[in-house]
RODOSE-761246 format. One record per residue (C-alpha): x, y, z; residue in three letters. Coordinates in nm, 4 decimals, always signed. Layout:
% RODOSE-761246
(lodo (X Y Z) ala)
...
% end
This chain:
% RODOSE-761246
(lodo (-4.0376 +6.3444 +2.4336) met)
(lodo (-4.1323 +6.6426 +2.2147) pro)
(lodo (-4.3543 +6.9265 +2.3255) asp)
(lodo (-4.7225 +6.8412 +2.2660) thr)
(lodo (-4.7476 +7.1408 +2.0318) ala)
(lodo (-4.4610 +7.0128 +1.8148) thr)
(lodo (-4.5674 +6.8576 +1.4864) ala)
(lodo (-4.4391 +6.5034 +1.4479) leu)
(lodo (-4.2558 +6.3907 +1.1356) arg)
(lodo (-4.2879 +6.0509 +0.9752) asp)
(lodo (-3.9488 +5.8788 +0.9493) val)
(lodo (-3.9920 +5.8381 +0.5725) arg)
(lodo (-4.0274 +6.2152 +0.5358) ser)
(lodo (-3.6809 +6.2826 +0.6808) leu)
(lodo (-3.3855 +6.3792 +0.4639) pro)
(lodo (-3.1272 +6.1159 +0.3839) gly)
(lodo (-2.9173 +5.9579 +0.1089) pro)
(lodo (-3.1125 +5.8472 -0.1946) arg)
(lodo (-3.1901 +5.4741 -0.1648) pro)
(lodo (-3.1479 +5.2301 -0.4511) trp)
(lodo (-3.4548 +5.0382 -0.5701) pro)
(lodo (-3.5193 +4.7254 -0.3609) leu)
(lodo (-3.1755 +4.7405 -0.1908) leu)
(lodo (-3.2055 +5.0755 -0.0156) gly)
(lodo (-2.8701 +5.2158 +0.1000) asn)
(lodo (-2.7065 +4.8816 +0.1825) val)
(lodo (-2.4620 +4.8756 -0.1069) leu)
(lodo (-2.3602 +5.2350 -0.0298) gln)
(lodo (-2.2355 +5.1181 +0.3125) met)
(lodo (-1.9328 +4.8871 +0.2692) pro)
(lodo (-1.9125 +4.6800 +0.5930) pro)
(lodo (-1.5537 +4.7858 +0.6672) arg)
(lodo (-1.6386 +5.1561 +0.6256) arg)
(lodo (-2.0044 +5.1775 +0.7180) met)
(lodo (-1.9380 +5.3927 +1.0255) his)
(lodo (-1.7521 +5.6531 +0.8166) lys)
(lodo (-2.0241 +5.6584 +0.5534) val)
(lodo (-2.3008 +5.7182 +0.8085) val)
(lodo (-2.0918 +5.9867 +0.9844) glu)
(lodo (-2.0489 +6.1642 +0.6495) asp)
(lodo (-2.4249 +6.1490 +0.5978) trp)
(lodo (-2.4823 +6.2951 +0.9481) ala)
(lodo (-2.2693 +6.5969 +0.8559) arg)
(lodo (-2.4703 +6.6334 +0.5353) arg)
(lodo (-2.8266 +6.5627 +0.6518) phe)
(lodo (-2.8199 +6.6638 +1.0201) gly)
(lodo (-2.8825 +6.4933 +1.3512) ser)
(lodo (-3.2018 +6.3101 +1.2449) leu)
(lodo (-3.2246 +6.1446 +0.9041) phe)
(lodo (-3.3291 +5.8184 +0.7436) val)
(lodo (-3.1470 +5.5360 +0.5688) ile)
(lodo (-3.2941 +5.2177 +0.4240) tyr)
(lodo (-3.1975 +4.8527 +0.4553) phe)
(lodo (-3.3852 +4.7166 +0.1553) ala)
(lodo (-3.7286 +4.8764 +0.2066) arg)
(lodo (-3.6979 +4.9093 +0.5829) thr)
(lodo (-3.6466 +5.2672 +0.7057) pro)
(lodo (-3.3922 +5.3183 +0.9858) ile)
(lodo (-3.3881 +5.6366 +1.1917) leu)
(lodo (-3.0334 +5.7678 +1.2314) val)
(lodo (-2.9762 +5.9781 +1.5441) val)
(lodo (-2.6614 +6.1896 +1.5811) ala)
(lodo (-2.7830 +6.4168 +1.8625) asp)
(lodo (-2.6116 +6.3326 +2.1928) thr)
(lodo (-2.9049 +6.4318 +2.4162) ala)
(lodo (-3.1429 +6.2143 +2.2170) leu)
(lodo (-2.8964 +5.9246 +2.2152) ile)
(lodo (-2.8524 +5.9509 +2.5935) ala)
(lodo (-3.2311 +5.9381 +2.6369) ala)
(lodo (-3.2492 +5.6295 +2.4127) ile)
(lodo (-2.9740 +5.4537 +2.6071) leu)
(lodo (-3.1449 +5.5344 +2.9378) arg)
(lodo (-3.4581 +5.3681 +2.8017) asp)
(lodo (-3.2930 +5.0272 +2.7879) arg)
(lodo (-3.3863 +4.7485 +2.8208) pro)
(lodo (-3.7561 +4.8379 +2.8477) asp)
(lodo (-3.7795 +5.0789 +2.5539) gly)
(lodo (-3.4919 +4.9680 +2.3297) phe)
(lodo (-3.2873 +4.6514 +2.2811) arg)
(lodo (-3.0090 +4.5309 +2.0576) arg)
(lodo (-3.1464 +4.4321 +1.7167) pro)
(lodo (-3.3047 +4.0884 +1.7361) ala)
(lodo (-3.1031 +3.9864 +1.4295) ile)
(lodo (-2.7853 +3.9846 +1.6407) thr)
(lodo (-2.9323 +3.7339 +1.8869) ala)
(lodo (-3.0776 +3.5342 +1.5975) met)
(lodo (-2.7352 +3.5051 +1.4351) val)
(lodo (-2.5830 +3.3950 +1.7659) ser)
(lodo (-2.8599 +3.1415 +1.8317) asp)
(lodo (-2.8325 +3.0082 +1.4777) glu)
(lodo (-2.4615 +2.9489 +1.5316) leu)
(lodo (-2.5333 +2.7729 +1.8611) gly)
(lodo (-2.3664 +3.0467 +2.0656) gly)
(lodo (-2.4022 +3.0564 +2.4423) tyr)
(lodo (-2.6348 +3.3201 +2.5919) pro)
(lodo (-2.4707 +3.6156 +2.7646) gly)
(lodo (-2.5442 +3.9565 +2.9111) val)
(lodo (-2.4424 +4.1319 +2.5858) phe)
(lodo (-2.7409 +3.9833 +2.4000) leu)
(lodo (-2.9773 +3.9258 +2.6937) ala)
(lodo (-3.2861 +4.1420 +2.7286) glu)
(lodo (-3.5563 +4.2155 +2.9880) gly)
(lodo (-3.5681 +4.0043 +3.3054) ala)
(lodo (-3.2989 +3.7717 +3.1708) glu)
(lodo (-3.0634 +4.0684 +3.1310) trp)
(lodo (-3.1357 +4.1885 +3.4859) arg)
(lodo (-3.0506 +3.8465 +3.6306) asn)
(lodo (-2.7271 +3.8252 +3.4351) gln)
(lodo (-2.6316 +4.1864 +3.4963) arg)
(lodo (-2.6280 +4.1355 +3.8740) arg)
(lodo (-2.4043 +3.8325 +3.8336) met)
(lodo (-2.1627 +4.0059 +3.5954) val)
(lodo (-2.1398 +4.3209 +3.8078) met)
(lodo (-2.0287 +4.1135 +4.1067) gln)
(lodo (-1.7387 +3.9788 +3.9046) gly)
(lodo (-1.6392 +4.3214 +3.7701) phe)
(lodo (-1.6839 +4.5179 +4.0925) ala)
(lodo (-1.3797 +4.7365 +4.1725) pro)
(lodo (-1.2956 +4.5329 +4.4836) his)
(lodo (-1.2832 +4.2150 +4.2719) ala)
(lodo (-1.0557 +4.3801 +4.0160) ile)
(lodo (-0.8328 +4.5199 +4.2909) lys)
(lodo (-0.7844 +4.1712 +4.4326) ala)
(lodo (-0.6656 +4.0628 +4.0890) tyr)
(lodo (-0.4244 +4.3562 +4.0461) phe)
(lodo (-0.1027 +4.1553 +4.1150) pro)
(lodo (-0.1959 +3.9240 +3.8271) ser)
(lodo (-0.2393 +4.2244 +3.5970) leu)
(lodo (+0.1116 +4.3389 +3.6853) val)
(lodo (+0.2436 +3.9884 +3.6173) lys)
(lodo (+0.1028 +4.0010 +3.2639) val)
(lodo (+0.2434 +4.3524 +3.2202) ala)
(lodo (+0.5908 +4.2269 +3.3097) leu)
(lodo (+0.5619 +3.9643 +3.0362) arg)
(lodo (+0.4691 +4.2345 +2.7849) leu)
(lodo (+0.7586 +4.4496 +2.9053) glu)
(lodo (+1.0023 +4.1598 +2.8594) ala)
(lodo (+0.8693 +4.0929 +2.5103) arg)
(lodo (+0.9081 +4.4566 +2.4102) trp)
(lodo (+1.2513 +4.4737 +2.5726) gln)
(lodo (+1.3636 +4.1904 +2.3465) gly)
(lodo (+1.2267 +4.3749 +2.0447) ala)
(lodo (+1.4055 +4.6953 +2.1470) ala)
(lodo (+1.7374 +4.5127 +2.1949) his)
(lodo (+1.7168 +4.3467 +1.8539) ser)
(lodo (+1.5671 +4.6417 +1.6684) gly)
(lodo (+1.2687 +4.4259 +1.5733) arg)
(lodo (+0.9450 +4.5955 +1.4712) ala)
(lodo (+0.6477 +4.5109 +1.6942) ile)
(lodo (+0.3132 +4.4095 +1.5468) asp)
(lodo (+0.1245 +4.6489 +1.7721) leu)
(lodo (-0.2280 +4.5083 +1.7495) ala)
(lodo (-0.1133 +4.1486 +1.7870) leu)
(lodo (+0.0945 +4.2126 +2.1002) asp)
(lodo (-0.1795 +4.4230 +2.2598) leu)
(lodo (-0.4368 +4.1513 +2.1922) lys)
(lodo (-0.2057 +3.8973 +2.3545) arg)
(lodo (-0.1775 +4.1266 +2.6553) tyr)
(lodo (-0.5535 +4.1729 +2.6915) thr)
(lodo (-0.6314 +3.8037 +2.6307) val)
(lodo (-0.3839 +3.7002 +2.9007) asp)
(lodo (-0.5438 +3.9434 +3.1460) ile)
(lodo (-0.9047 +3.8539 +3.0678) ile)
(lodo (-0.8357 +3.4799 +3.0637) ala)
(lodo (-0.6708 +3.5027 +3.4037) gly)
(lodo (-0.9477 +3.7136 +3.5521) leu)
(lodo (-1.2338 +3.5295 +3.3850) ala)
(lodo (-1.1136 +3.1702 +3.4013) phe)
(lodo (-0.8371 +3.1715 +3.6586) gly)
(lodo (-0.6251 +3.0276 +3.3763) ala)
(lodo (-0.2612 +3.1015 +3.2967) glu)
(lodo (-0.2935 +3.1336 +2.9188) val)
(lodo (+0.0343 +3.3262 +2.8630) asn)
(lodo (+0.0115 +3.3954 +2.4894) thr)
(lodo (+0.2754 +3.6673 +2.5327) leu)
(lodo (+0.5515 +3.4175 +2.6103) asp)
(lodo (+0.4363 +3.1267 +2.3977) thr)
(lodo (+0.3386 +3.3312 +2.0944) gly)
(lodo (+0.0374 +3.1002 +2.0585) glu)
(lodo (-0.2311 +3.2962 +1.8758) asp)
(lodo (-0.5048 +3.0329 +1.8451) ala)
(lodo (-0.7299 +3.2091 +2.0964) ile)
(lodo (-0.6921 +3.5487 +1.9312) gln)
(lodo (-0.7487 +3.3918 +1.5909) gly)
(lodo (-1.0708 +3.2238 +1.7001) his)
(lodo (-1.1937 +3.5400 +1.8717) ile)
(lodo (-1.1263 +3.7541 +1.5648) asp)
(lodo (-1.2988 +3.5008 +1.3398) glu)
(lodo (-1.6095 +3.4828 +1.5612) val)
(lodo (-1.6398 +3.8602 +1.6029) leu)
(lodo (-1.5817 +3.9374 +1.2355) thr)
(lodo (-1.8084 +3.6578 +1.1141) gly)
(lodo (-2.0920 +3.7493 +1.3489) thr)
(lodo (-2.0752 +4.1148 +1.2436) ala)
(lodo (-2.0703 +4.0137 +0.8773) arg)
(lodo (-2.3833 +3.8000 +0.9124) arg)
(lodo (-2.5646 +4.0654 +1.1146) thr)
(lodo (-2.5496 +4.3196 +0.8301) val)
(lodo (-2.5895 +4.0749 +0.5434) ser)
(lodo (-2.9054 +4.1578 +0.3402) pro)
(lodo (-2.9569 +3.7869 +0.2584) val)
(lodo (-2.8948 +3.4926 +0.5011) pro)
(lodo (-2.7287 +3.2871 +0.2269) tyr)
(lodo (-2.5539 +3.0569 +0.4791) trp)
(lodo (-2.8863 +2.8850 +0.5492) arg)
(lodo (-2.8679 +2.7331 +0.1992) trp)
(lodo (-2.4965 +2.7158 +0.1280) phe)
(lodo (-2.1783 +2.7947 +0.3205) lys)
(lodo (-1.8750 +2.9813 +0.1947) leu)
(lodo (-1.5259 +2.9040 +0.3294) pro)
(lodo (-1.5589 +3.2050 +0.5646) gln)
(lodo (-1.8743 +3.0504 +0.7137) asp)
(lodo (-1.7019 +2.7201 +0.7785) arg)
(lodo (-1.4111 +2.9033 +0.9446) arg)
(lodo (-1.6590 +3.0919 +1.1639) leu)
(lodo (-1.8299 +2.7735 +1.2791) glu)
(lodo (-1.4971 +2.5984 +1.3495) arg)
(lodo (-1.3706 +2.8932 +1.5538) ser)
(lodo (-1.6914 +2.9167 +1.7556) leu)
(lodo (-1.6795 +2.5440 +1.8320) ala)
(lodo (-1.3161 +2.5740 +1.9414) ala)
(lodo (-1.3910 +2.8670 +2.1737) leu)
(lodo (-1.6928 +2.6932 +2.3236) gln)
(lodo (-1.4917 +2.3768 +2.3807) gly)
(lodo (-1.2258 +2.5741 +2.5670) ala)
(lodo (-1.4850 +2.7582 +2.7778) val)
(lodo (-1.6640 +2.4330 +2.8633) asp)
(lodo (-1.3343 +2.2961 +2.9896) gly)
(lodo (-1.2745 +2.6023 +3.2071) phe)
(lodo (-1.6273 +2.5770 +3.3546) val)
(lodo (-1.5803 +2.2082 +3.4332) ala)
(lodo (-1.2481 +2.2763 +3.6079) lys)
(lodo (-1.4014 +2.5611 +3.8091) ala)
(lodo (-1.6907 +2.3370 +3.9168) arg)
(lodo (-1.4414 +2.0733 +4.0290) ala)
(lodo (-1.2436 +2.3285 +4.2304) arg)
(lodo (-1.5578 +2.4583 +4.3994) met)
(lodo (-1.6762 +2.1084 +4.4862) gln)
(lodo (-1.3352 +2.0297 +4.6360) ala)
(lodo (-1.3310 +2.3610 +4.8256) asp)
(lodo (-1.6867 +2.4795 +4.9087) pro)
(lodo (-1.5362 +2.7936 +5.0611) gly)
(lodo (-1.4814 +2.9245 +4.7074) leu)
(lodo (-1.8536 +2.9998 +4.6943) his)
(lodo (-1.7897 +3.2728 +4.9507) glu)
(lodo (-1.4355 +3.3597 +4.8405) arg)
(lodo (-1.4253 +3.3179 +4.4613) pro)
(lodo (-1.0800 +3.3619 +4.3125) gln)
(lodo (-1.1839 +3.4721 +3.9637) asn)
(lodo (-1.4780 +3.5934 +3.7582) leu)
(lodo (-1.5862 +3.2431 +3.6573) leu)
(lodo (-1.6062 +3.1230 +4.0166) glu)
(lodo (-1.7877 +3.4417 +4.1186) ala)
(lodo (-2.0453 +3.3894 +3.8438) met)
(lodo (-2.0960 +3.0226 +3.9298) leu)
(lodo (-2.1407 +3.1134 +4.2964) ala)
(lodo (-2.3934 +3.3832 +4.2075) ala)
(lodo (-2.5760 +3.1427 +3.9773) gly)
(lodo (-2.5999 +2.8810 +4.2527) asp)
(lodo (-2.8008 +3.1135 +4.4726) lys)
(lodo (-3.1763 +3.0429 +4.4951) pro)
(lodo (-3.3904 +3.1968 +4.2207) asp)
(lodo (-3.0866 +3.3378 +4.0374) ser)
(lodo (-3.2275 +3.2363 +3.6999) gly)
(lodo (-2.8697 +3.1625 +3.5862) val)
(lodo (-2.7425 +2.8321 +3.4453) thr)
(lodo (-2.3918 +2.7066 +3.3730) asp)
(lodo (-2.4581 +2.7767 +3.0031) ala)
(lodo (-2.5401 +3.1374 +3.0911) thr)
(lodo (-2.2199 +3.1625 +3.2931) val)
(lodo (-2.0209 +3.0188 +3.0019) ala)
(lodo (-2.1834 +3.2704 +2.7691) gly)
(lodo (-2.0889 +3.5634 +2.9870) asn)
(lodo (-1.7322 +3.4472 +3.0354) val)
(lodo (-1.7008 +3.4039 +2.6574) ser)
(lodo (-1.8485 +3.7507 +2.6078) thr)
(lodo (-1.5975 +3.9081 +2.8474) met)
(lodo (-1.3096 +3.7310 +2.6740) leu)
(lodo (-1.4157 +3.8507 +2.3279) met)
(lodo (-1.5250 +4.2014 +2.4266) ala)
(lodo (-1.2289 +4.2603 +2.6587) gly)
(lodo (-0.9712 +4.1480 +2.4036) glu)
(lodo (-1.0872 +4.3520 +2.1075) asp)
(lodo (-1.2045 +4.6791 +2.2597) thr)
(lodo (-0.9175 +4.7431 +2.5026) thr)
(lodo (-0.6440 +4.6328 +2.2619) ala)
(lodo (-0.7753 +4.8577 +1.9845) asn)
(lodo (-0.8122 +5.1561 +2.2192) thr)
(lodo (-0.4512 +5.1095 +2.3292) leu)
(lodo (-0.3323 +5.0881 +1.9693) ala)
(lodo (-0.5097 +5.4117 +1.8761) trp)
(lodo (-0.3773 +5.5845 +2.1905) leu)
(lodo (-0.0170 +5.4848 +2.1214) ile)
(lodo (-0.0435 +5.6025 +1.7612) trp)
(lodo (-0.1952 +5.9374 +1.8637) leu)
(lodo (+0.0751 +5.9991 +2.1248) leu)
(lodo (+0.3448 +5.9164 +1.8703) ser)
(lodo (+0.2014 +6.1960 +1.6530) arg)
(lodo (+0.1871 +6.4518 +1.9372) his)
(lodo (+0.5340 +6.4867 +2.0943) pro)
(lodo (+0.4315 +6.7408 +2.3612) ala)
(lodo (+0.1550 +6.5176 +2.4967) ala)
(lodo (+0.3859 +6.2161 +2.4773) leu)
(lodo (+0.6600 +6.3960 +2.6730) ala)
(lodo (+0.4138 +6.5038 +2.9421) arg)
(lodo (+0.2743 +6.1503 +2.9746) ala)
(lodo (+0.6268 +6.0093 +2.9966) gln)
(lodo (+0.7233 +6.2592 +3.2653) glu)
(lodo (+0.4164 +6.1698 +3.4723) glu)
(lodo (+0.4829 +5.7966 +3.4495) val)
(lodo (+0.8550 +5.8229 +3.5198) arg)
(lodo (+0.7862 +6.0410 +3.8226) arg)
(lodo (+0.4943 +5.8492 +3.9728) leu)
(lodo (+0.5218 +5.4876 +3.8515) ala)
(lodo (+0.8741 +5.4247 +3.7216) pro)
(lodo (+0.9020 +5.0461 +3.7731) gln)
(lodo (+0.6528 +4.7969 +3.6329) thr)
(lodo (+0.7203 +4.5310 +3.8950) gly)
(lodo (+0.6425 +4.7769 +4.1731) ala)
(lodo (+0.3149 +4.9114 +4.0280) phe)
(lodo (+0.0392 +4.9799 +4.2803) thr)
(lodo (-0.3248 +5.0727 +4.2383) leu)
(lodo (-0.2497 +5.4070 +4.4004) glu)
(lodo (+0.0120 +5.4782 +4.1346) gln)
(lodo (-0.2310 +5.3931 +3.8554) met)
(lodo (-0.4968 +5.6175 +4.0094) asp)
(lodo (-0.2427 +5.9022 +4.0216) ala)
(lodo (-0.1761 +5.8919 +3.6447) leu)
(lodo (-0.4221 +6.1686 +3.5670) glu)
(lodo (-0.2668 +6.2849 +3.2413) phe)
(lodo (-0.2376 +5.9294 +3.1088) val)
(lodo (-0.6054 +5.8864 +3.1892) asp)
(lodo (-0.6817 +6.2116 +3.0065) ala)
(lodo (-0.4894 +6.0812 +2.7042) cys)
(lodo (-0.7016 +5.7660 +2.7073) ala)
(lodo (-1.0230 +5.9690 +2.7276) gln)
(lodo (-0.9109 +6.1841 +2.4353) glu)
(lodo (-0.8183 +5.8791 +2.2271) ala)
(lodo (-1.1615 +5.7271 +2.2931) met)
(lodo (-1.3242 +6.0558 +2.1873) arg)
(lodo (-1.1416 +6.0695 +1.8549) leu)
(lodo (-1.1172 +5.6954 +1.7848) lys)
(lodo (-1.4034 +5.5199 +1.9649) pro)
(lodo (-1.4022 +5.1452 +1.9101) val)
(lodo (-1.7850 +5.1618 +1.9107) ala)
(lodo (-1.8609 +5.4631 +1.6866) pro)
(lodo (-2.2280 +5.3659 +1.6575) phe)
(lodo (-2.4915 +5.1547 +1.8328) ile)
(lodo (-2.7792 +4.9960 +1.6392) pro)
(lodo (-3.0949 +4.9411 +1.8452) leu)
(lodo (-3.4497 +4.8121 +1.8031) glu)
(lodo (-3.7545 +4.9705 +1.9673) ala)
(lodo (-3.9349 +4.7426 +2.2133) val)
(lodo (-4.2480 +4.9589 +2.2248) arg)
(lodo (-4.3911 +5.2580 +2.0420) asp)
(lodo (-4.2053 +5.5753 +2.1352) thr)
(lodo (-4.0927 +5.9121 +1.9995) val)
(lodo (-3.7326 +6.0181 +1.9334) val)
(lodo (-3.7066 +6.3946 +1.8990) gly)
(lodo (-4.0075 +6.4691 +1.6825) asp)
(lodo (-4.0118 +6.1325 +1.5036) val)
(lodo (-4.2506 +5.8522 +1.6089) pro)
(lodo (-4.0785 +5.5127 +1.6302) val)
(lodo (-4.2900 +5.1987 +1.6191) lys)
(lodo (-4.2137 +4.8838 +1.8167) ala)
(lodo (-3.9769 +4.6708 +1.6110) gly)
(lodo (-3.8357 +4.9683 +1.4189) ala)
(lodo (-3.4604 +5.0259 +1.4074) phe)
(lodo (-3.2599 +5.3225 +1.5332) val)
(lodo (-2.8926 +5.3855 +1.4480) trp)
(lodo (-2.7141 +5.5951 +1.7134) cys)
(lodo (-2.4058 +5.7786 +1.5819) val)
(lodo (-2.1712 +5.8231 +1.8784) leu)
(lodo (-1.8962 +6.0082 +1.6924) arg)
(lodo (-2.0625 +6.3215 +1.5633) his)
(lodo (-2.0909 +6.5893 +1.8286) glu)
(lodo (-1.7693 +6.4566 +1.9885) thr)
(lodo (-1.5742 +6.5822 +1.6858) val)
(lodo (-1.7784 +6.9007 +1.6396) asp)
(lodo (-1.6254 +7.2377 +1.7317) asp)
(lodo (-1.9619 +7.3421 +1.8769) ala)
(lodo (-1.9131 +7.0850 +2.1535) his)
(lodo (-1.5328 +7.0541 +2.1801) phe)
(lodo (-1.2942 +7.3407 +2.1147) ala)
(lodo (-1.0635 +7.2519 +1.8250) asn)
(lodo (-1.2440 +6.9200 +1.8128) ala)
(lodo (-1.0168 +6.7604 +1.5517) ala)
(lodo (-0.7100 +6.8187 +1.7713) thr)
(lodo (-0.5716 +6.5581 +2.0112) phe)
(lodo (-0.5738 +6.7646 +2.3320) asp)
(lodo (-0.5763 +6.5576 +2.6542) pro)
(lodo (-0.5619 +6.8764 +2.8629) gln)
(lodo (-0.9330 +6.9336 +2.7959) arg)
(lodo (-1.0113 +6.6413 +3.0286) trp)
(lodo (-0.8208 +6.8005 +3.3199) leu)
(lodo (-1.0173 +7.1239 +3.3293) gln)
(lodo (-1.2254 +7.1847 +3.6388) ala)
(lodo (-1.5494 +7.2098 +3.4426) asp)
(lodo (-1.4733 +6.9187 +3.2108) ala)
(lodo (-1.7929 +6.7189 +3.1667) arg)
(lodo (-1.7962 +6.6279 +2.7990) his)
(lodo (-2.1237 +6.4406 +2.8148) lys)
(lodo (-2.1112 +6.4073 +2.4372) ala)
(lodo (-1.8406 +6.1413 +2.4719) ser)
(lodo (-1.9804 +5.8015 +2.5686) met)
(lodo (-1.7079 +5.5430 +2.4935) pro)
(lodo (-1.8616 +5.2894 +2.7329) phe)
(lodo (-2.2217 +5.3644 +2.6405) gly)
(lodo (-2.4654 +5.5162 +2.8883) ser)
(lodo (-2.7705 +5.4336 +3.0940) gly)
(lodo (-2.8471 +5.1010 +3.2631) pro)
(lodo (-2.6413 +4.9050 +3.0097) arg)
(lodo (-2.3217 +5.1010 +3.0685) leu)
(lodo (-2.0283 +4.8671 +3.0023) cys)
(lodo (-1.9648 +4.6612 +3.3194) pro)
(lodo (-1.5965 +4.6179 +3.2323) gly)
(lodo (-1.5075 +4.9873 +3.2076) arg)
(lodo (-1.3055 +4.9946 +3.5339) tyr)
(lodo (-1.0958 +4.6965 +3.4250) leu)
(lodo (-1.0485 +4.8387 +3.0750) ala)
(lodo (-0.9166 +5.1722 +3.2020) leu)
(lodo (-0.6875 +4.9940 +3.4475) leu)
(lodo (-0.5483 +4.7722 +3.1702) glu)
(lodo (-0.4871 +5.0822 +2.9582) ile)
(lodo (-0.3034 +5.2653 +3.2370) lys)
(lodo (-0.0845 +4.9656 +3.3194) ile)
(lodo (+0.0127 +4.9096 +2.9552) ala)
(lodo (+0.0870 +5.2779 +2.8993) met)
(lodo (+0.2854 +5.3029 +3.2225) ala)
(lodo (+0.5133 +5.0139 +3.1283) leu)
(lodo (+0.5549 +5.1533 +2.7754) leu)
(lodo (+0.6264 +5.5129 +2.8755) leu)
(lodo (+0.8336 +5.4271 +3.1812) gly)
(lodo (+1.0644 +5.1724 +3.0244) arg)
(lodo (+1.0843 +5.2727 +2.6576) phe)
(lodo (+1.1097 +5.5590 +2.4141) asp)
(lodo (+0.8882 +5.5320 +2.1061) ile)
(lodo (+1.0989 +5.5741 +1.7944) ser)
(lodo (+0.8248 +5.5011 +1.5395) ala)
(lodo (+0.4622 +5.3909 +1.5036) val)
(lodo (+0.3639 +5.3410 +1.1416) glu)
(lodo (+0.0813 +5.1915 +0.9416) ala)
(lodo (+0.2058 +4.8904 +0.7461) val)
(lodo (+0.0609 +5.0287 +0.4233) asp)
(lodo (+0.1947 +5.3802 +0.4905) gly)
(lodo (+0.0242 +5.7011 +0.5947) gly)
(lodo (-0.2407 +5.7237 +0.8640) glu)
(lodo (-0.3797 +5.3883 +0.9793) pro)
(lodo (-0.7202 +5.3211 +0.8275) lys)
(lodo (-1.0280 +5.2808 +1.0430) glu)
(lodo (-1.1558 +4.9276 +0.9810) val)
(lodo (-1.5015 +4.8293 +1.1029) met)
(lodo (-1.5486 +4.4729 +1.2175) gly)
(lodo (-1.7349 +4.3885 +1.5342) phe)
(lodo (-1.5700 +4.7070 +1.6620) val)
(lodo (-1.3679 +4.9808 +1.4916) met)
(lodo (-0.9982 +4.8969 +1.4787) gln)
(lodo (-0.6890 +5.0495 +1.3211) pro)
(lodo (-0.5271 +4.8978 +1.0188) gly)
(lodo (-0.2152 +4.6993 +1.0941) arg)
(lodo (+0.0624 +4.9044 +1.2586) met)
(lodo (+0.4259 +4.8425 +1.3500) arg)
(lodo (+0.6013 +5.0029 +1.6467) met)
(lodo (+0.9726 +5.0395 +1.7133) arg)
(lodo (+1.1078 +5.1078 +2.0615) leu)
(lodo (+1.4321 +5.2138 +2.2236) asp)
(lodo (+1.5143 +5.1244 +2.5826) leu)
(lodo (+1.5027 +5.4226 +2.8156) his)
(lodo (+1.7817 +5.4479 +3.0730) cys)
(lodo (+1.7389 +5.6017 +3.4170) gln)
(lodo (+1.9650 +5.8961 +3.3298) his)
(lodo (+1.7630 +5.9796 +3.0207) gly)
(lodo (+1.9978 +5.8405 +2.7543) glu)
(lodo (+1.8664 +5.6043 +2.4923) val)
(lodo (+2.0368 +5.2676 +2.5282) met)
(lodo (+2.2210 +5.1591 +2.2175) ala)
(lodo (+2.0963 +4.8434 +2.0547) arg)
% end
């Protein structure tokens, strides 16, 4: 809140890009590049400015302290834009904690946190290693044959196999089968939902384009699969009532939590949250890994240090332990630095629940706020040599770096952050321990483009690997 003596500014009086008549700034923000456009405007107009969607003013906030205060004021003061939930409801999507608000969010949050608690993830650790061994075998075959690896595709297979096992207790195994139906449906649903959320006109209510029909087919396919997993879990729990006290996966843990008196949780809510974890866990972690691998390939000194740490502390994938993963401090620092430079969520759009003030700007209930998360994180005033990939900054004794919030902040901090970081460490340990990276390249040449969908992802990249021998030689293909 501002000092009482501070004069308040109306949002329409703020600086900002010149809007077009009737349309505002919408056509100046191509969906695939909208994050870059708004970041450029933040450098030009400062940490508080205004943009327009049609005639609706939107307050853009690029000040970390103000953003942190906004995120702490959730869900009572701010929520996700209602349009996102409306799009999901219109499609017939299941409810989940990502879109839930108020008391409903609190009920679901407790249930989800039980499934993602560190002790639950630790119990699942052997299954994570099993998936990692499948990825290692796949990459070993590519290294032997000299085949280029579609980096994003393989990493999405890896994360889907992990999340499906943890969430459903299902052995999906897309890494071995090469079956990409799940990833394809997930990508279609995420991309289509994001596209509808920012569309200035809901044209699909009157006519549907081919992309709309694909979206609806993919959503139906995902929901059908999730319904089947829920039914199987219910059958297992009826056959073995002890699973209510000793759930073996996230789905069983959620069903058990929902069965408790006054939980306020239904099977549809459980299905929605499991679907949410599958979609969010696949896209965000896979894209973070892809950016991290590309950055390390461009910084040989950091790559060599990360390799040395892995080969000294966790040299064999099949023998990975949680203690080894916890000991990979430099690998963790590399991940933190990659998330600073290439956050998969570079902005968060929010809607005010009640009248409030952000900085010195009054915000009415129902008004929109656009939080730019990558602004101060790449500013030399907050990070020395901010444009440089420097993992060492995260190992300093006084390293706080509150400007970087890759998992959000406040009460709605991402519940899957522990699992995501563990997945990243395991994947990097198998890569750096078993292989030498000979090339990571964007398919279209140059630096991979940042592409905004539901999250920010790199353009398509190919990776080539050589097998690393114990004595340090590179094994001939």
